[in-house]
C-alpha positions, 0 to 999 in steps of 0.5 A: 347399464353394464353394456351400451345398447349400440344402434350400430352393430359390431363388425369385428372380433377382438382380443380382451384385456388392458395391458395384456400380452397378446398375440394374433395371426391372420394366417396360420403359422405366421407367428414364429415359435420360440424366437422373435426374429428368425433368419427366415420368418414364416411365409416370407414375412419381415420381422419388425419391432415396434417400440412404444417405450425405451427398450430398458423401461421397467417390465411393468411399463414396457410397451413393445410389439413384434410385427410380421409384415409383407414389407417393412415400414422403412420401404418408402421415399423421403417425407416432405412437408405437407402443403395443406394446413391440415390442423387449421391452427398454429403449432402447439410448440410456439408459446406465443400462439397459445393464449393462457387466460384464467377466464372460465370458457365454454363453447357451443356445439362445434360444427360438423364439416361435410368436406373434411375427413378425420385428419383434416377435420381435427382442430386443436382447441387447447394444450400445454407442453412440447412434443419434442420434449415428450411433455404435455398434452393437446386437446382437440375436437374433430368433425368429419363428413367423409372417409379417408381415402382408402389409399392413405394412412396417418400416424402421429409421432407426437403422442398417443391419441385418445378418441372420444366418439360423440356423434356418428361411427368411426370404423378405424383400420390400423396396422394391427387390425380394425376397431369400430368406435361408436358414441359411448366408446373411446379408443386409443391409437398409440404413437406411431400406429398408422391408421385410416378412418371410415365413416360407415353411418355418415358424418362424425364428430367428437373429441380427442386428447393427444398425450405427449408423455408416457401412456395411459394406464388404469388408475390404482384402486387402493381401498376399493380392491381388485375390481370396479371403475374400468375393469381390465377385461373390458378393453378390446384390442384388434385381431390381425388383418392384412392387405396384399396391395403392393408394387415394385416402384414408387411411381404413381399407380394403382397401388400408391399410398399417401402416408401422412405423419404428424411430427412436432405438430407439423405434417409431412407426406410421402408416397409409397407403392405398397399398403401400410396395412400388411401386418399378417401377425403380431404379438406384444403389449403395444397396440390400439384398443377401445372401451365401452363406457357403459361397462364402467362400474361407477363408485359413489357414496352410500352415506354422505358428501360428494366424493372427489371426481377422481372416483370416475377416472377411466384412464390415467397418464401419471406424471413423475409425481405420484398421484398427479396426472399429466392427463386423466380421462374421467366420465360422469355416466348415469349413476344413483345418488343417495347421500343423506343431508348432502348437496349432491351435485359437485361442490364449488371448487378451485383446482390445481388441475385444469379441467376440459369437459365435453358432453357426449349425450344428454344433460350434465346434472350440474349444468343446464342445457338448452340454448346457450348451455352445456350441450352435446358436442360442446365443451368447457375449460376451467383452468388452474385455480379458476373457480367453478361449480354448479350454475345458479339454477342447479344450485338452488334446485339441489339445495332445496330438493327432496333427498331421496334415492335418485338416478341421475344422468339417464341417457347422458354421459359427460367427460373430462380431460383433467391435467396438472398443466396450465392449459393454453387456448389456440386462436382457433379455439378462442376466435376462429371457431366462433363457438365461445359463449361470451356470456358464460360466466355471467349467465352461469354464476351471475345469478348466485344469491347471497343466503348469508344471515349474520347470527345475532351478536356476531360483529364484523370487527370481532377480530380486533383487540378492544 
């Protein structure tokens, strides 16, 4: 499946490449030549530098983009705290509002919400860290039944948002151009980028991970070589697209735009008399992008044993310790299993990393579906050192299956947000959503059987001196 056969056709042109230095203009000559900030930019535009890293960050990590826009971003009245409780959950920065528990958790599919747009439909399920220190992550589900108002925009100062579409299509207008995101596609909206989400095919639901520290990168390939997993050429970034809707005053009128900012997990709003989507041209390395998960080049064993799931990593956000991620985005797409004399599903394990899983479509091969199972639109959390693995039924089936080449996961794709951090769960995630499967642990592993048979001559007290 090199390219996903989407039911909803593509609408836009894109630029290709992960982390590439890109440039695009919607009006000929809008990009300055030979300089970034001329005394008078072309066509009467304003030059604005948009920085996603410190100016002095190493060149290979540096994220900066020059925007050429009709009016600068600073042209707005002061923000004030928003009156609506847009997230519907307690701030992540208050540790008392997150519950840290070692229990394995699983959620039934989360409800759709016909009354919410993308922003009011975001619900913080779990997380760790503090956006004021630019450390940690937030894990969300979203359910939206209507498009955002065309005279509104949202941005987060807290971090980059990785969006996993599960049901329904997201048509996302950003300052730097449009992205169409369908089930089996993901997108990343960097910190500070203003955007607006439309629903061209009806209600939408999915998952999101907000990264408070650093940015996502492609994992190193090591002995794999120069290609495979997610290839850089398959990531798509928008082309410049602008609107000319602007006025002279901030009074309420036909061209008043409401801008909502997420700042330390609180919401602030201002109204400005001009569109934020007025970028006529841009060039740089800091921009939103999307990726078709069907293009992932899966690697697996062709001899024996089940490799570590790190071989399914699409994007990673490294910590300051090499090989340890603040967040990995991992997928389990359709793939062939051919390992000989091997238990083929993931083995039972306890992990220093936390694992938050979701299911985009189909059925995950190590967990049964159906009523009370792991289902599309649902989720699970296996926290630091909490034991987990195949359910009893999956274990028995895999232990006795005929070992022949088998294609698993056809029409299916599960994913995982994996983090080195201990993950806390919000009150909404534990109680208010009313989706936690109370019998998850017992129903999944309560039926695991004892197959042990003591070899003849082996005694329980063989460790004692006679």
